Phi, psi and omega in degrees: 000330181296322180296322179298320179296318178295319179296316179296320178298316180297318179295316179295321177295322178296316179296320179295320179295314180297318178297320178296321178296314180294322179297313181293322179296320177296321178295319178295324177296317178297316179297323179295315180294322180293329180275358177092012179267184177233132183280118181272158185297332182282358176095024177233161180265123180248172179273151177281000000 
């Protein structure tokens, strides 16, 4: 049973990390639009 708990913890940590990455990326997209830039597909803010 102990191994199952460790496996479950690893899976939950992975989901939390991925959710955090998407949350932060969305926040960066909003900041880019507010500053007058354009969000490029590669994940950076470019000039219009």
